[in-house]
N, C-alpha and C positions, 0 to 999 in steps of 0.2 A: 794471414792464415797459412801461406805457403811456408813461412819460416817457423811457425809454431802451430802445426796442424791439430795439436791436442789442447790448444788454449780454449778457454771458455769464451763464449760469445753471448753475453746477456742481452736479451731483447725484452722490451716492455711494450705491450699493446693493450689498449682499452677496447672492450667489446660491449655491445648492448645485447643482453641475454633476455630471453622470454621466461616468464615464470613456468616452472615445470620442466625446463630443459634438464637433461640428465648427462650430457657429455658435450665436449667440444672436440672437433677433429682438426688436428694440426697437419698440414701438408707442407713438405719441404722438397724443393727441387734443386738439385746440384747442377749448376750451369756447365761445369767442366765435364762431369761424367754423364750428364743427361739422365741421371737416375732420380726417381721420386720415392719418397718415404712418407708414411702416414703414422700418426699416433693419436689414439682416442683417449682423451683425458676425462675421467668421470668428475662430475660436479653436482652440486645441489643448489638450485635456485628455488627459493621458497615459493610455495603455491599461493595463489590469491586467497585471501580470507573472506 
């Protein structure tokens, strides 16, 4: 990352979601700068029938 700071870093993670959840909050911590950033991602998990 030091040599190519603009390079993409694909990450894949599986999550167990509850029916009716409306968003996922992603939190990222930069160990070098000690800064934290968050991102709320909207989603739709079908309601129980």
